[in-house]
C-alpha positions in Angstrom: -113.6 8.9 51.5 -116.2 11.7 51.7 -116.1 13.4 48.3 -118.8 15.8 49.4 -116.7 17.1 52.2 -113.5 17.1 49.9 -115.4 19.2 47.3 -116.4 21.7 50.0 -112.9 21.9 51.4 -111.5 22.4 47.8 -113.9 25.3 47.3 -113.0 26.9 50.5 -109.2 26.4 49.9 -109.3 28.0 46.5 -112.0 30.6 47.1 -114.5 29.0 44.8 -118.3 29.2 45.3 -119.6 26.4 47.4 -121.0 23.4 45.5 -124.8 23.5 45.0 -126.6 20.1 44.9 -129.9 19.4 43.2 -131.3 16.0 44.0 -134.4 14.3 42.7 -136.2 11.1 43.6 -137.1 8.6 41.0 -138.6 5.2 41.5 -141.2 3.9 43.8 -141.8 4.5 47.5 -140.6 0.9 48.3 -137.4 1.3 46.1 -136.4 4.9 45.9 -133.7 6.0 43.5 -132.1 9.4 43.8 -130.2 11.3 41.2 -128.0 14.3 42.1 -126.4 17.0 40.1 -123.8 19.4 41.6 -122.9 22.8 40.2 -119.3 23.5 41.0 -116.7 25.9 39.6 -116.8 25.4 35.8 -119.7 23.1 35.3 -122.6 20.8 36.3 -121.8 17.2 37.2 -124.3 14.4 37.5 -123.5 11.3 39.6 -124.7 7.7 39.3 -128.2 7.0 40.8 -128.2 5.7 44.4 -130.7 4.4 47.0 -130.2 7.4 49.3 -130.1 11.1 48.8 -126.7 11.3 50.6 -125.1 8.6 48.4 -126.5 10.3 45.3 -124.9 13.6 46.4 -121.6 11.8 47.2 -121.6 10.3 43.7 -122.1 13.7 42.1 -119.4 15.2 44.3 -117.0 12.4 43.2 -117.6 13.2 39.6 -117.0 16.9 40.1 -113.9 16.3 42.3 -112.4 13.9 39.7 -113.0 16.4 36.9 -111.3 19.1 38.9 -108.3 16.8 39.7 -108.0 15.7 36.1 -108.0 19.2 34.8 -105.5 20.3 37.4 -103.2 17.4 36.5 -103.7 18.2 32.8 -102.6 21.8 33.3 -99.5 20.7 35.2 -98.5 18.5 32.3 -98.6 21.5 29.8 
């Protein structure tokens, strides 16, 4: 499942600003580690580190998407 694309679709569907990613590289040249943070709707979300920039962005998108889904479910329960 491509959380990065789901997050963008969610933004477009609800008229939110598109997600903005900030990705940094940690680690050595031989074993790069990337960390990504995405700013979306009501906050900034950091994903787990990954070996590729794309995977790091996907991890951050998954955290943001899950946060949005959890808060949406929580509001429906009230």
